[in-house]
ZAGULUM-512930 format. One record per residue: residue number from 1; residue in three letters; x, y, z of N, C-alpha, C in turn. Coordinates in Angstrom, 2 decimals, always signed. Atoms other than C-alpha are relative to their C-alpha. Example, Ala and Ser with C-alpha at 12.3 -4.5 7.8 and 13.67 -1.06 7.14 Angstrom:
<setis>
n 1	res ALA	n_px +0.89	n_py -1.19	n_pz +0.00	ca_px +12.30	ca_py -4.50	ca_pz +7.80	c_px +0.90	c_py +1.20	c_pz +0.00
n 2	res SER	n_px -0.82	n_py -1.19	n_pz -0.06	ca_px +13.67	ca_py -1.06	ca_pz +7.14	c_px -0.77	c_py +1.09	c_pz +0.73
</setis>
This chain:
<setis>
n 1	res MET	n_px +0.08	n_py -1.01	n_pz -1.04	ca_px +12.24	ca_py +36.77	ca_pz -19.63	c_px -1.45	c_py +0.27	c_pz +0.35
n 2	res SER	n_px +1.37	n_py -0.17	n_pz -0.48	ca_px +9.12	ca_py +37.26	ca_pz -17.55	c_px -0.43	c_py +1.46	c_pz -0.10
n 3	res SER	n_px +0.53	n_py -1.34	n_pz +0.03	ca_px +6.90	ca_py +40.26	ca_pz -18.08	c_px -0.59	c_py +0.40	c_pz +1.36
n 4	res GLU	n_px +0.51	n_py -0.24	n_pz -1.34	ca_px +5.85	ca_py +40.01	ca_pz -14.45	c_px +0.93	c_py +0.94	c_pz +0.75
n 5	res PRO	n_px -0.87	n_py -0.90	n_pz -0.76	ca_px +7.12	ca_py +42.94	ca_pz -12.36	c_px +0.60	c_py -0.71	c_pz +1.20
n 6	res GLN	n_px -0.69	n_py +0.61	n_pz -1.14	ca_px +9.63	ca_py +41.94	ca_pz -9.72	c_px -0.41	c_py +0.79	c_pz +1.25
n 7	res VAL	n_px +0.41	n_py -0.62	n_pz -1.25	ca_px +8.32	ca_py +42.62	ca_pz -6.23	c_px +0.74	c_py -0.72	c_pz +1.13
n 8	res THR	n_px -0.61	n_py +0.57	n_pz -1.20	ca_px +10.33	ca_py +42.07	ca_pz -3.10	c_px -0.68	c_py +0.62	c_pz +1.20
n 9	res SER	n_px +0.62	n_py -0.52	n_pz -1.21	ca_px +9.22	ca_py +42.61	ca_pz +0.43	c_px +0.38	c_py +1.48	c_pz +0.21
n 10	res GLY	n_px -0.45	n_py -1.38	n_pz -0.21	ca_px +11.30	ca_py +45.78	ca_pz +0.65	c_px -0.61	c_py +0.96	c_pz -0.99
n 11	res THR	n_px +0.56	n_py -0.92	n_pz +0.98	ca_px +10.09	ca_py +47.31	ca_pz -2.60	c_px -1.51	c_py +0.12	c_pz +0.16
n 12	res ALA	n_px +1.45	n_py -0.08	n_pz -0.19	ca_px +6.46	ca_py +46.44	ca_pz -1.88	c_px -0.33	c_py +0.88	c_pz +1.18
n 13	res THR	n_px +0.25	n_py -0.82	n_pz -1.17	ca_px +6.67	ca_py +48.06	ca_pz +1.53	c_px +0.25	c_py +1.47	c_pz -0.32
n 14	res GLN	n_px -0.29	n_py -1.37	n_pz +0.33	ca_px +8.25	ca_py +51.20	ca_pz +0.08	c_px -1.03	c_py +0.59	c_pz -0.94
n 15	res ASN	n_px +0.93	n_py -0.49	n_pz +0.98	ca_px +5.69	ca_py +51.48	ca_pz -2.73	c_px -1.31	c_py -0.79	c_pz +0.13
n 16	res SER	n_px +1.20	n_py +0.79	n_pz -0.27	ca_px +2.36	ca_py +50.27	ca_pz -1.33	c_px -1.02	c_py +0.11	c_pz -1.13
n 17	res ALA	n_px +0.92	n_py -0.14	n_pz +1.11	ca_px +0.58	ca_py +51.46	ca_pz -4.50	c_px +0.31	c_py -1.00	c_pz -1.12
n 18	res GLU	n_px -0.37	n_py +0.96	n_pz +1.03	ca_px +2.40	ca_py +48.83	ca_pz -6.59	c_px -0.99	c_py -1.17	c_pz +0.04
n 19	res ARG	n_px +0.98	n_py +1.06	n_pz +0.11	ca_px -0.03	ca_py +46.21	ca_pz -7.83	c_px +0.64	c_py -1.37	c_pz +0.13
n 20	res ILE	n_px -0.40	n_py +1.39	n_pz -0.18	ca_px +0.35	ca_py +42.57	ca_pz -6.80	c_px -1.01	c_py -0.79	c_pz -0.84
n 21	res LEU	n_px +0.93	n_py +0.62	n_pz +0.92	ca_px -1.15	ca_py +40.62	ca_pz -9.71	c_px +0.10	c_py -1.52	c_pz -0.05
n 22	res THR	n_px -0.14	n_py +1.45	n_pz +0.04	ca_px +0.05	ca_py +37.06	ca_pz -9.11	c_px +0.24	c_py -0.54	c_pz +1.39
n 23	res ARG	n_px -0.28	n_py +0.68	n_pz -1.26	ca_px +0.29	ca_py +34.57	ca_pz -6.31	c_px +1.49	c_py +0.06	c_pz +0.32
n 24	res ARG	n_px -1.46	n_py -0.03	n_pz -0.18	ca_px +4.05	ca_py +34.49	ca_pz -6.83	c_px +0.43	c_py +1.33	c_pz +0.61
n 25	res GLN	n_px -0.33	n_py -1.31	n_pz -0.56	ca_px +4.26	ca_py +38.23	ca_pz -6.14	c_px -0.49	c_py +0.12	c_pz +1.45
n 26	res ALA	n_px +0.55	n_py -0.10	n_pz -1.36	ca_px +2.00	ca_py +37.99	ca_pz -3.09	c_px +0.80	c_py -0.85	c_pz +0.99
n 27	res ASP	n_px -0.81	n_py +0.85	n_pz -0.87	ca_px +4.14	ca_py +35.16	ca_pz -1.70	c_px +1.26	c_py +0.67	c_pz +0.47
n 28	res LEU	n_px -1.22	n_py -0.70	n_pz -0.38	ca_px +7.10	ca_py +37.52	ca_pz -1.57	c_px -0.21	c_py +1.01	c_pz +1.13
n 29	res LEU	n_px +0.30	n_py -0.99	n_pz -1.04	ca_px +5.34	ca_py +39.84	ca_pz +0.88	c_px -0.15	c_py -0.68	c_pz +1.37
n 30	res PRO	n_px +0.31	n_py +0.52	n_pz -1.33	ca_px +5.18	ca_py +39.37	ca_pz +4.64	c_px -1.52	c_py -0.22	c_pz +0.09
n 31	res VAL	n_px +1.43	n_py +0.35	n_pz -0.02	ca_px +1.81	ca_py +37.75	ca_pz +5.41	c_px -0.86	c_py +1.09	c_pz +0.59
n 32	res TYR	n_px +0.81	n_py -1.07	n_pz -0.57	ca_px +0.63	ca_py +40.66	ca_pz +7.55	c_px -0.19	c_py +1.14	c_pz -0.98
n 33	res GLU	n_px +0.18	n_py -0.99	n_pz +1.06	ca_px +1.22	ca_py +42.99	ca_pz +4.63	c_px -1.02	c_py -0.48	c_pz -1.00
n 34	res VAL	n_px +1.01	n_py +0.56	n_pz +0.90	ca_px -0.79	ca_py +40.67	ca_pz +2.40	c_px -1.39	c_py +0.24	c_pz +0.56
n 35	res VAL	n_px +1.32	n_py -0.17	n_pz -0.63	ca_px -3.70	ca_py +40.73	ca_pz +4.85	c_px -0.37	c_py +1.48	c_pz +0.06
n 36	res GLY	n_px +0.26	n_py -1.43	n_pz -0.08	ca_px -3.38	ca_py +44.49	ca_pz +5.35	c_px -0.40	c_py +0.59	c_pz -1.34
n 37	res ARG	n_px +0.37	n_py -0.50	n_pz +1.32	ca_px -3.46	ca_py +45.19	ca_pz +1.62	c_px -1.41	c_py -0.47	c_pz -0.38
n 38	res TRP	n_px +1.31	n_py +0.52	n_pz +0.33	ca_px -6.50	ca_py +42.95	ca_pz +1.24	c_px -1.07	c_py +0.73	c_pz +0.79
n 39	res LEU	n_px +0.99	n_py -0.67	n_pz -0.85	ca_px -8.33	ca_py +44.59	ca_pz +4.18	c_px -0.29	c_py +1.43	c_pz -0.44
n 40	res HIS	n_px +0.15	n_py -1.42	n_pz +0.32	ca_px -7.79	ca_py +48.11	ca_pz +2.88	c_px -0.29	c_py +0.25	c_pz -1.48
n 41	res ARG	n_px +0.32	n_py -0.14	n_pz +1.42	ca_px -8.94	ca_py +47.53	ca_pz -0.68	c_px -1.33	c_py +0.74	c_pz -0.15
n 42	res GLU	n_px +1.29	n_py -0.63	n_pz +0.33	ca_px -11.68	ca_py +49.60	ca_pz -2.28	c_px -0.99	c_py -1.07	c_pz -0.43
n 43	res PRO	n_px +1.01	n_py +1.00	n_pz +0.40	ca_px -14.98	ca_py +47.81	ca_pz -2.96	c_px +0.11	c_py -0.33	c_pz -1.50
n 44	res ALA	n_px -0.12	n_py +0.49	n_pz +1.38	ca_px -15.04	ca_py +45.74	ca_pz -6.15	c_px -0.90	c_py +0.77	c_pz -0.97
n 45	res PHE	n_px +0.91	n_py -0.67	n_pz +0.92	ca_px -18.03	ca_py +47.60	ca_pz -7.59	c_px +0.57	c_py +1.32	c_pz -0.53
n 46	res LEU	n_px -0.64	n_py -1.22	n_pz +0.51	ca_px -15.84	ca_py +50.71	ca_pz -7.94	c_px +1.00	c_py -0.29	c_pz -1.11
n 47	res HIS	n_px -1.03	n_py +0.41	n_pz +0.97	ca_px -13.52	ca_py +48.75	ca_pz -10.23	c_px -0.50	c_py -1.12	c_pz -0.92
n 48	res GLU	n_px +0.61	n_py +1.08	n_pz +0.80	ca_px -15.90	ca_py +46.62	ca_pz -12.34	c_px +0.78	c_py -0.32	c_pz -1.27
n 49	res HIS	n_px -0.66	n_py +0.21	n_pz +1.29	ca_px -13.87	ca_py +47.07	ca_pz -15.54	c_px +1.52	c_py +0.08	c_pz +0.10
n 50	res GLU	n_px -1.45	n_py -0.01	n_pz -0.22	ca_px -10.38	ca_py +46.87	ca_pz -14.02	c_px +0.43	c_py -1.41	c_pz +0.44
n 51	res PRO	n_px -0.38	n_py +1.35	n_pz -0.38	ca_px -9.14	ca_py +43.27	ca_pz -14.14	c_px +1.14	c_py -0.02	c_pz +1.02
n 52	res GLU	n_px -1.11	n_py -0.03	n_pz -0.94	ca_px -6.01	ca_py +44.27	ca_pz -12.20	c_px -0.49	c_py +0.05	c_pz +1.45
n 53	res HIS	n_px +0.55	n_py -0.09	n_pz -1.35	ca_px -8.14	ca_py +45.14	ca_pz -9.17	c_px -0.39	c_py -1.39	c_pz +0.49
n 54	res HIS	n_px +0.50	n_py +1.32	n_pz -0.38	ca_px -9.71	ca_py +41.69	ca_pz -9.13	c_px +1.11	c_py -1.04	c_pz +0.04
n 55	res LEU	n_px -1.15	n_py +0.90	n_pz -0.04	ca_px -6.46	ca_py +39.87	ca_pz -9.94	c_px +0.80	c_py +0.20	c_pz +1.28
n 56	res GLU	n_px -0.73	n_py -0.29	n_pz -1.22	ca_px -4.75	ca_py +41.61	ca_pz -7.05	c_px -0.75	c_py -0.57	c_pz +1.20
n 57	res GLU	n_px +0.78	n_py +0.54	n_pz -1.12	ca_px -7.58	ca_py +40.70	ca_pz -4.70	c_px +0.11	c_py -1.51	c_pz +0.06
n 58	res LEU	n_px -0.11	n_py +1.46	n_pz +0.02	ca_px -7.43	ca_py +37.08	ca_pz -5.79	c_px +1.38	c_py -0.47	c_pz +0.46
n 59	res ALA	n_px -1.36	n_py +0.38	n_pz -0.41	ca_px -3.62	ca_py +36.86	ca_pz -5.38	c_px +0.17	c_py +0.18	c_pz +1.50
n 60	res LEU	n_px -0.14	n_py -0.25	n_pz -1.42	ca_px -3.78	ca_py +38.41	ca_pz -1.92	c_px -0.84	c_py -0.98	c_pz +0.83
n 61	res MET	n_px +0.87	n_py +0.92	n_pz -0.72	ca_px -6.72	ca_py +36.25	ca_pz -0.80	c_px +0.57	c_py -1.41	c_pz -0.02
n 62	res THR	n_px -0.54	n_py +1.36	n_pz +0.12	ca_px -5.03	ca_py +33.08	ca_pz -2.04	c_px +1.15	c_py -0.22	c_pz +0.99
n 63	res VAL	n_px -1.13	n_py +0.12	n_pz -0.92	ca_px -1.85	ca_py +33.69	ca_pz -0.05	c_px -0.48	c_py +0.06	c_pz +1.46
n 64	res ALA	n_px +0.52	n_py -0.10	n_pz -1.38	ca_px -3.77	ca_py +34.76	ca_pz +3.10	c_px -0.71	c_py -1.29	c_pz +0.39
n 65	res ALA	n_px +0.74	n_py +1.24	n_pz -0.31	ca_px -6.03	ca_py +31.69	ca_pz +2.92	c_px +0.95	c_py -1.16	c_pz +0.24
n 66	res GLU	n_px -0.97	n_py +1.08	n_pz -0.19	ca_px -3.08	ca_py +29.32	ca_pz +2.53	c_px +0.72	c_py +0.13	c_pz +1.32
n 67	res TRP	n_px -0.72	n_py -0.24	n_pz -1.26	ca_px -1.27	ca_py +30.90	ca_pz +5.46	c_px -0.89	c_py -0.35	c_pz +1.18
n 68	res LEU	n_px +0.91	n_py +0.27	n_pz -1.10	ca_px -4.31	ca_py +30.77	ca_pz +7.73	c_px -0.30	c_py -1.49	c_pz +0.13
n 69	res THR	n_px +0.26	n_py +1.43	n_pz -0.03	ca_px -5.01	ca_py +27.16	ca_pz +6.77	c_px +1.17	c_py -0.77	c_pz +0.62
n 70	res ARG	n_px -1.17	n_py +0.67	n_pz -0.60	ca_px -1.45	ca_py +26.15	ca_pz +7.71	c_px +0.02	c_py +0.17	c_pz +1.51
n 71	res TRP	n_px -0.02	n_py -0.27	n_pz -1.43	ca_px -1.97	ca_py +27.68	ca_pz +11.17	c_px -1.17	c_py -0.64	c_pz +0.74
n 72	res GLN	n_px +1.15	n_py +0.59	n_pz -0.69	ca_px -5.32	ca_py +25.98	ca_pz +11.91	c_px +0.36	c_py -1.14	c_pz +0.95
n 73	res PRO	n_px -0.31	n_py +1.09	n_pz -0.93	ca_px -3.85	ca_py +22.76	ca_pz +13.37	c_px +0.76	c_py +0.48	c_pz +1.23
n 74	res ILE	n_px -0.73	n_py -0.55	n_pz -1.15	ca_px -1.56	ca_py +24.81	ca_pz +15.60	c_px -0.99	c_py +0.59	c_pz +1.00
n 75	res SER	n_px +1.02	n_py -0.58	n_pz -0.89	ca_px -4.54	ca_py +26.73	ca_pz +16.98	c_px -0.85	c_py -1.09	c_pz +0.63
n 76	res MET	n_px +0.75	n_py +1.12	n_pz -0.57	ca_px -6.44	ca_py +23.47	ca_pz +17.42	c_px +0.78	c_py -0.63	c_pz +1.15
n 77	res HIS	n_px -0.89	n_py +0.61	n_pz -0.99	ca_px -3.50	ca_py +21.99	ca_pz +19.31	c_px +0.05	c_py +0.84	c_pz +1.28
n 78	res ARG	n_px -0.07	n_py -0.89	n_pz -1.18	ca_px -3.19	ca_py +25.00	ca_pz +21.60	c_px -1.30	c_py +0.06	c_pz +0.75
n 79	res ALA	n_px +1.30	n_py -0.06	n_pz -0.65	ca_px -6.92	ca_py +25.16	ca_pz +22.29	c_px -0.25	c_py -1.27	c_pz +0.80
n 80	res LEU	n_px +0.18	n_py +1.26	n_pz -0.71	ca_px -7.02	ca_py +21.46	ca_pz +23.21	c_px +0.88	c_py -0.09	c_pz +1.22
n 81	res LEU	n_px -0.89	n_py +0.02	n_pz -1.17	ca_px -4.00	ca_py +21.76	ca_pz +25.48	c_px -0.46	c_py +0.95	c_pz +1.09
n 82	res ALA	n_px +0.49	n_py -0.99	n_pz -0.97	ca_px -5.60	ca_py +24.78	ca_pz +27.13	c_px -1.30	c_py -0.45	c_pz +0.69
n 83	res GLY	n_px +1.17	n_py +0.54	n_pz -0.67	ca_px -8.67	ca_py +22.68	ca_pz +28.00	c_px -1.28	c_py -0.02	c_pz -0.81
n 84	res ALA	n_px +1.20	n_py +0.06	n_pz +0.84	ca_px -11.11	ca_py +23.09	ca_pz +25.10	c_px -0.30	c_py -1.45	c_pz -0.32
n 85	res THR	n_px +0.39	n_py +1.36	n_pz +0.37	ca_px -13.07	ca_py +19.97	ca_pz +24.26	c_px +0.11	c_py -0.15	c_pz -1.52
n 86	res PRO	n_px -0.01	n_py +0.21	n_pz +1.45	ca_px -12.82	ca_py +18.37	ca_pz +20.80	c_px -1.25	c_py +0.57	c_pz -0.67
n 87	res ASP	n_px +1.23	n_py -0.58	n_pz +0.57	ca_px -16.47	ca_py +19.42	ca_pz +20.22	c_px +0.10	c_py +1.52	c_pz -0.12
n 88	res GLN	n_px -0.16	n_py -1.45	n_pz +0.05	ca_px -15.64	ca_py +23.05	ca_pz +21.05	c_px +0.94	c_py +0.41	c_pz -1.13
n 89	res VAL	n_px -0.96	n_py -0.31	n_pz +1.07	ca_px -12.68	ca_py +23.01	ca_pz +18.67	c_px -0.68	c_py -0.21	c_pz -1.35
n 90	res ALA	n_px +0.72	n_py +0.25	n_pz +1.26	ca_px -14.85	ca_py +21.49	ca_pz +15.92	c_px -0.96	c_py +1.13	c_pz -0.29
n 91	res ASP	n_px +0.92	n_py -1.12	n_pz +0.20	ca_px -17.46	ca_py +24.21	ca_pz +16.45	c_px +0.75	c_py +1.27	c_pz -0.40
n 92	res ALA	n_px -0.80	n_py -1.21	n_pz +0.31	ca_px -14.79	ca_py +26.94	ca_pz +16.36	c_px +0.53	c_py -0.06	c_pz -1.43
n 93	res ALA	n_px -0.57	n_py +0.17	n_pz +1.35	ca_px -13.31	ca_py +25.50	ca_pz +13.14	c_px -1.08	c_py -0.15	c_pz -1.05
n 94	res GLY	n_px +1.09	n_py +0.16	n_pz +0.96	ca_px -16.73	ca_py +24.99	ca_pz +11.56	c_px +0.08	c_py -1.30	c_pz -0.76
n 95	res THR	n_px -0.15	n_py +1.29	n_pz +0.64	ca_px -16.06	ca_py +21.35	ca_pz +10.84	c_px -0.40	c_py -1.10	c_pz +0.98
n 96	res SER	n_px +0.33	n_py +1.13	n_pz -0.88	ca_px -16.67	ca_py +17.90	ca_pz +12.29	c_px +1.15	c_py -0.29	c_pz +0.93
n 97	res MET	n_px -1.05	n_py +0.41	n_pz -0.91	ca_px -14.76	ca_py +16.46	ca_pz +15.18	c_px +1.02	c_py -0.89	c_pz -0.74
n 98	res ARG	n_px -0.90	n_py +0.84	n_pz +0.80	ca_px -13.35	ca_py +13.86	ca_pz +12.76	c_px +0.92	c_py +0.88	c_pz -0.87
n 99	res GLY	n_px -0.82	n_py -0.91	n_pz +0.81	ca_px -12.17	ca_py +16.71	ca_pz +10.49	c_px +1.09	c_py +0.65	c_pz +0.82
n 100	res VAL	n_px -0.99	n_py -0.60	n_pz -0.91	ca_px -10.43	ca_py +18.39	ca_pz +13.43	c_px +1.06	c_py -1.01	c_pz +0.33
n 101	res TYR	n_px -0.96	n_py +1.05	n_pz -0.39	ca_px -8.83	ca_py +15.13	ca_pz +14.52	c_px +0.95	c_py -0.31	c_pz -1.15
n 102	res GLU	n_px -0.84	n_py +0.36	n_pz +1.13	ca_px -7.56	ca_py +14.28	ca_pz +11.06	c_px +0.97	c_py +1.12	c_pz -0.36
n 103	res GLN	n_px -0.89	n_py -1.14	n_pz +0.30	ca_px -6.18	ca_py +17.79	ca_pz +10.43	c_px +1.07	c_py +0.13	c_pz +1.08
n 104	res TRP	n_px -0.97	n_py -0.09	n_pz -1.09	ca_px -4.56	ca_py +17.93	ca_pz +13.86	c_px +1.02	c_py -1.14	c_pz -0.07
n 105	res LYS	n_px -0.88	n_py +1.17	n_pz -0.01	ca_px -3.15	ca_py +14.39	ca_pz +13.60	c_px +1.03	c_py +0.08	c_pz -1.12
n 106	res GLN	n_px -0.95	n_py -0.12	n_pz +1.11	ca_px -1.58	ca_py +14.99	ca_pz +10.19	c_px +1.12	c_py +1.00	c_pz +0.35
n 107	res TRP	n_px -0.97	n_py -1.03	n_pz -0.39	ca_px +0.10	ca_py +18.16	ca_pz +11.49	c_px +0.88	c_py -0.51	c_pz +1.14
n 108	res ALA	n_px -0.74	n_py +0.42	n_pz -1.22	ca_px +1.07	ca_py +16.67	ca_pz +14.88	c_px +0.96	c_py -1.15	c_pz -0.32
n 109	res ASP	n_px -0.91	n_py +1.10	n_pz +0.37	ca_px +2.55	ca_py +13.48	ca_pz +13.33	c_px +1.27	c_py +0.56	c_pz -0.63
n 110	res GLY	n_px -1.17	n_py -0.64	n_pz +0.59	ca_px +4.86	ca_py +15.70	ca_pz +11.27	c_px +0.84	c_py +0.72	c_pz +1.03
n 111	res GLN	n_px -0.71	n_py -0.76	n_pz -1.01	ca_px +5.73	ca_py +17.86	ca_pz +14.24	c_px +0.75	c_py -0.88	c_pz +1.00
n 112	res ARG	n_px -0.66	n_py +0.93	n_pz -0.92	ca_px +6.65	ca_py +14.86	ca_pz +16.39	c_px +1.39	c_py -0.37	c_pz -0.50
n 113	res HIS	n_px -1.28	n_py +0.39	n_pz +0.60	ca_px +9.50	ca_py +14.15	ca_pz +13.98	c_px +0.81	c_py +1.19	c_pz -0.47
n 114	res SER	n_px -0.69	n_py -1.23	n_pz +0.39	ca_px +10.47	ca_py +17.76	ca_pz +13.33	c_px +0.70	c_py +0.58	c_pz +1.22
n 115	res LEU	n_px -0.76	n_py -0.48	n_pz -1.15	ca_px +13.26	ca_py +18.90	ca_pz +15.62	c_px +0.43	c_py +1.44	c_pz -0.18
n 116	res SER	n_px -0.49	n_py -1.37	n_pz -0.04	ca_px +14.08	ca_py +22.46	ca_pz +16.55	c_px +0.80	c_py +0.12	c_pz +1.31
n 117	res ALA	n_px -0.90	n_py -0.06	n_pz -1.16	ca_px +17.06	ca_py +22.97	ca_pz +18.89	c_px +0.00	c_py -1.32	c_pz +0.75
n 118	res GLY	n_px -0.03	n_py +1.32	n_pz -0.59	ca_px +16.97	ca_py +19.22	ca_pz +19.49	c_px -1.28	c_py -0.45	c_pz +0.66
n 119	res ARG	n_px +1.29	n_py +0.36	n_pz -0.61	ca_px +13.34	ca_py +19.22	ca_pz +20.65	c_px -1.05	c_py -0.16	c_pz -1.08
n 120	res PRO	n_px +1.07	n_py +0.19	n_pz +1.01	ca_px +10.30	ca_py +17.93	ca_pz +18.76	c_px -0.98	c_py +1.18	c_pz +0.04
n 121	res GLY	n_px +1.01	n_py -1.06	n_pz +0.07	ca_px +7.67	ca_py +20.41	ca_pz +17.59	c_px -1.18	c_py -0.29	c_pz +0.89
n 122	res VAL	n_px +1.05	n_py +0.44	n_pz -0.91	ca_px +5.10	ca_py +18.41	ca_pz +19.56	c_px +0.59	c_py -1.10	c_pz +0.86
n 123	res THR	n_px -0.55	n_py +1.01	n_pz -0.89	ca_px +6.20	ca_py +16.47	ca_pz +22.61	c_px -0.90	c_py -1.23	c_pz +0.02
n 124	res LYS	n_px +0.74	n_py +1.26	n_pz -0.12	ca_px +5.14	ca_py +12.88	ca_pz +23.16	c_px -1.16	c_py +0.18	c_pz +0.97
n 125	res GLU	n_px +1.02	n_py -0.22	n_pz -1.02	ca_px +3.19	ca_py +13.96	ca_pz +26.24	c_px -1.18	c_py +0.80	c_pz -0.56
n 126	res ALA	n_px +1.06	n_py -0.83	n_pz +0.56	ca_px +1.25	ca_py +16.68	ca_pz +24.43	c_px -0.79	c_py -0.79	c_pz -1.04
n 127	res TYR	n_px +0.65	n_py +0.79	n_pz +1.04	ca_px +0.51	ca_py +14.35	ca_pz +21.51	c_px -0.93	c_py -1.02	c_pz +0.64
n 128	res GLU	n_px +0.80	n_py +1.04	n_pz -0.65	ca_px -0.73	ca_py +11.57	ca_pz +23.78	c_px -1.19	c_py +0.58	c_pz +0.76
n 129	res THR	n_px +1.07	n_py -0.67	n_pz -0.72	ca_px -2.81	ca_py +13.98	ca_pz +25.88	c_px -1.15	c_py +0.35	c_pz -0.95
n 130	res ILE	n_px +1.05	n_py -0.41	n_pz +0.94	ca_px -4.67	ca_py +15.36	ca_pz +22.87	c_px -0.61	c_py -1.23	c_pz -0.69
n 131	res HIS	n_px +0.51	n_py +1.21	n_pz +0.63	ca_px -4.98	ca_py +11.98	ca_pz +21.17	c_px -1.00	c_py -0.70	c_pz +0.93
n 132	res ALA	n_px +0.89	n_py +0.63	n_pz -0.97	ca_px -6.55	ca_py +10.54	ca_pz +24.35	c_px -1.30	c_py +0.76	c_pz +0.16
n 133	res ARG	n_px +1.22	n_py -0.78	n_pz -0.14	ca_px -9.03	ca_py +13.41	ca_pz +24.55	c_px -0.95	c_py -0.28	c_pz -1.14
n 134	res PHE	n_px +0.86	n_py +0.39	n_pz +1.12	ca_px -10.31	ca_py +12.55	ca_pz +21.09	c_px -0.56	c_py -1.41	c_pz +0.18
n 135	res MET	n_px +0.42	n_py +1.39	n_pz -0.12	ca_px -10.43	ca_py +8.86	ca_pz +21.86	c_px -1.08	c_py -0.22	c_pz +1.05
n 136	res THR	n_px +1.02	n_py +0.17	n_pz -1.02	ca_px -12.57	ca_py +9.32	ca_pz +24.95	c_px -1.38	c_py +0.44	c_pz -0.47
n 137	res VAL	n_px +1.31	n_py -0.49	n_pz +0.47	ca_px -15.32	ca_py +11.01	ca_pz +22.94	c_px -0.46	c_py -0.66	c_pz -1.30
n 138	res ASP	n_px +0.40	n_py +0.59	n_pz +1.27	ca_px -15.31	ca_py +9.03	ca_pz +19.68	c_px +0.68	c_py -1.35	c_pz -0.21
n 139	res GLU	n_px -0.57	n_py +1.34	n_pz +0.11	ca_px -14.79	ca_py +5.28	ca_pz +19.66	c_px +0.33	c_py -0.38	c_pz -1.43
n 140	res GLU	n_px -0.30	n_py +0.31	n_pz +1.39	ca_px -14.87	ca_py +5.15	ca_pz +15.85	c_px +1.39	c_py +0.52	c_pz -0.36
n 141	res LEU	n_px -1.36	n_py -0.50	n_pz +0.21	ca_px -11.76	ca_py +7.36	ca_pz +15.78	c_px +1.00	c_py -0.93	c_pz +0.67
n 142	res LEU	n_px -0.86	n_py +0.92	n_pz -0.74	ca_px -10.26	ca_py +5.01	ca_pz +18.33	c_px +0.30	c_py -1.24	c_pz -0.83
n 143	res VAL	n_px -0.17	n_py +1.20	n_pz +0.83	ca_px -10.83	ca_py +1.98	ca_pz +16.09	c_px +0.85	c_py +0.31	c_pz -1.22
n 144	res ARG	n_px -0.75	n_py -0.36	n_pz +1.20	ca_px -9.50	ca_py +3.78	ca_pz +13.00	c_px +1.48	c_py +0.27	c_pz +0.31
n 145	res SER	n_px -1.40	n_py -0.28	n_pz -0.34	ca_px -6.32	ca_py +4.73	ca_pz +14.89	c_px +0.73	c_py -1.26	c_pz +0.44
n 146	res GLY	n_px -0.66	n_py +1.24	n_pz -0.32	ca_px -5.62	ca_py +1.06	ca_pz +15.64	c_px -0.12	c_py -0.47	c_pz +1.45
n 147	res HIS	n_px +0.20	n_py +0.37	n_pz -1.39	ca_px -6.78	ca_py +0.90	ca_pz +19.27	c_px -1.31	c_py -0.75	c_pz +0.16
n 148	res GLN	n_px +1.23	n_py +0.73	n_pz -0.28	ca_px -9.47	ca_py -1.29	ca_pz +20.79	c_px -1.01	c_py +0.92	c_pz +0.71
n 149	res PRO	n_px +0.99	n_py -0.79	n_pz -0.71	ca_px -12.76	ca_py +0.31	ca_pz +21.83	c_px -0.07	c_py -0.41	c_pz +1.47
n 150	res ARG	n_px +0.06	n_py +0.26	n_pz -1.44	ca_px -13.36	ca_py +0.53	ca_pz +25.59	c_px -0.81	c_py -1.24	c_pz +0.33
n 151	res HIS	n_px +0.83	n_py +1.15	n_pz -0.33	ca_px -16.14	ca_py -2.05	ca_pz +25.58	c_px +0.63	c_py -1.33	c_pz -0.40
n 152	res ALA	n_px -0.67	n_py +1.25	n_pz +0.41	ca_px -13.83	ca_py -4.61	ca_pz +23.92	c_px +1.15	c_py -0.34	c_pz +0.90
n 153	res LEU	n_px -1.12	n_py +0.27	n_pz -0.88	ca_px -11.17	ca_py -4.33	ca_pz +26.59	c_px -0.35	c_py -0.92	c_pz +1.13
</setis>
């Protein structure tokens, strides 16, 4: 039997003072509650000798970071479809254009085969549009994706 307190979304919402000390507990909360609890925490220096304060912060930060990371490729996809350049998206994400492309491509490849109500998460047209935008600015990405560089055509 686990000594870990059982926390459900409903009980955590009813008793916001209840401590969340593990990632497993934080995963049971709605993500906006996780972020809200983290945002409204007292400064760490007021709780130097309270491990629970720091454990709770770590559990909440871990779940929030994982959630935000899962949404990055979606935001990249939407920005590119809206007209942002691959360089702008890389600057916004704080990474290289290659990093953006690889993160987007991994997500988009999965979404192309994921159906919801009989429709793919990413249409062929949207995928090809974004893929082409990357290929026009980086021939090395083009070669790595199995296409011929423009000068070789």
